[in-house]
C-alpha positions as CSV (number, residue, x, y, z in Angstrom):
1,X,-20.0,-4.2,-28.6
2,X,-23.3,-5.4,-28.2
3,X,-23.0,-9.0,-26.4
4,X,-25.4,-11.6,-25.1
5,X,-24.3,-14.4,-22.0
6,X,-26.4,-16.8,-21.4
7,X,-26.0,-18.7,-17.9
8,X,-28.1,-21.2,-15.6
9,X,-28.8,-24.3,-18.0
10,X,-28.0,-27.6,-16.3
11,X,-29.5,-31.1,-16.1
12,X,-32.6,-31.4,-14.6
13,X,-34.7,-34.4,-14.1
14,X,-38.7,-34.6,-15.9
15,X,-40.8,-31.7,-13.5
16,X,-37.7,-30.1,-12.3
17,X,-37.6,-26.5,-12.9
18,X,-34.4,-24.0,-14.5
19,X,-34.4,-20.4,-14.6
20,X,-31.7,-19.0,-17.1
21,X,-30.8,-15.7,-17.3
22,X,-29.6,-12.8,-19.7
23,X,-27.6,-10.1,-19.4
24,X,-27.0,-7.8,-22.0
25,X,-24.0,-5.5,-22.5
26,X,-23.6,-2.9,-25.3
27,X,-27.2,-2.2,-25.7
28,X,-30.1,-1.8,-23.2
29,X,-33.3,-4.2,-23.4
30,X,-35.6,-1.7,-21.9
31,X,-35.9,-0.2,-25.5
32,X,-35.6,-3.3,-26.9
33,X,-37.8,-7.0,-27.2
34,X,-35.9,-9.5,-26.4
35,X,-36.6,-12.9,-26.1
36,X,-35.3,-16.5,-25.9
37,X,-34.9,-19.0,-28.7
38,X,-33.6,-22.4,-28.1
39,X,-32.3,-24.8,-31.1
40,X,-31.6,-28.9,-31.2
41,X,-28.7,-30.3,-32.8
42,X,-29.7,-30.6,-36.7
43,X,-32.9,-28.7,-36.5
44,X,-34.1,-24.9,-36.8
45,X,-33.3,-22.7,-34.1
46,X,-37.5,-21.8,-32.7
47,X,-38.3,-19.0,-30.6
48,X,-39.4,-19.7,-27.4
49,X,-41.0,-16.9,-25.4
50,X,-40.7,-12.7,-26.6
51,X,-41.1,-9.9,-24.3
52,X,-41.8,-6.3,-25.6
53,X,-40.8,-2.9,-24.2
54,X,-43.8,-2.6,-22.6
55,X,-43.8,-5.9,-20.9
56,X,-46.0,-7.9,-23.6
57,X,-45.7,-11.8,-23.4
58,X,-45.6,-14.0,-25.7
59,X,-45.0,-17.7,-26.0
60,X,-44.6,-20.3,-28.1
61,X,-47.6,-23.1,-28.0
62,X,-45.1,-25.8,-26.6
63,X,-44.6,-24.2,-23.0
64,X,-47.0,-22.1,-22.8
65,X,-48.9,-22.6,-18.9
66,X,-44.7,-23.8,-17.7
67,X,-42.6,-20.7,-18.4
68,X,-42.0,-17.2,-17.3
69,X,-40.2,-14.7,-19.4
70,X,-38.9,-11.3,-17.4
71,X,-37.0,-8.6,-18.2
72,X,-34.8,-6.0,-15.3
73,X,-34.5,-3.2,-17.0
74,X,-32.0,-1.9,-13.8
75,X,-29.6,-5.4,-14.4
76,X,-30.3,-5.0,-18.0
77,X,-31.4,-9.1,-17.7
78,X,-33.9,-11.0,-19.6
79,X,-34.9,-14.2,-17.7
80,X,-36.2,-17.0,-18.4
81,X,-38.0,-19.4,-15.6
82,X,-38.7,-22.7,-16.6
83,X,-41.4,-25.0,-15.0
84,X,-42.3,-28.6,-15.2
85,X,-40.1,-29.7,-17.9
86,X,-39.9,-31.8,-20.4
87,X,-37.3,-34.1,-22.1
88,X,-38.1,-32.7,-25.3
89,X,-36.9,-29.3,-23.3
90,X,-33.8,-30.5,-24.2
91,X,-32.0,-27.8,-26.1
92,X,-29.5,-25.4,-26.0
93,X,-31.3,-21.9,-25.4
94,X,-30.0,-18.6,-26.5
95,X,-31.0,-14.7,-25.5
96,X,-31.7,-12.6,-28.4
97,X,-33.9,-9.5,-29.8
98,X,-37.4,-10.9,-30.7
99,X,-37.3,-8.7,-33.9
100,X,-33.9,-7.9,-35.3
101,X,-31.3,-9.8,-33.7
102,X,-27.4,-9.2,-32.8
103,X,-24.5,-12.0,-33.1
104,X,-25.8,-15.0,-31.1
105,X,-24.3,-16.0,-27.9
106,X,-22.9,-19.2,-27.6
107,X,-26.7,-20.2,-25.6
108,X,-26.4,-22.1,-22.1
109,X,-27.4,-26.3,-22.3
110,X,-30.8,-27.8,-20.6
111,X,-31.4,-31.0,-20.4
112,X,-34.2,-32.7,-19.1
113,X,-33.1,-36.8,-18.1
114,X,-34.1,-38.9,-15.8
């Protein structure tokens, strides 16, 4: 059984920062490429950032220079450090595999507003 539990979201003002965390069970993240996605109501889920098993990272253009994805293989978590947040970053954020995905978790809401 694979479970992905996202946390760390909340309300933040533009320019602020948040750190999201994804706790995985039933899988070893060190054996999987992982990623963060986000979805706005009425829109398609989109890839935000990915990290491979060998720690290579990639980012969507709209978050480059602002977000950092990293993993902790001991804690079996993958995190997303979000800096310089913008109102357009408002969305529900999910973690999952980069290539193959498991059942989606509930996500964590990030709201950027003044």
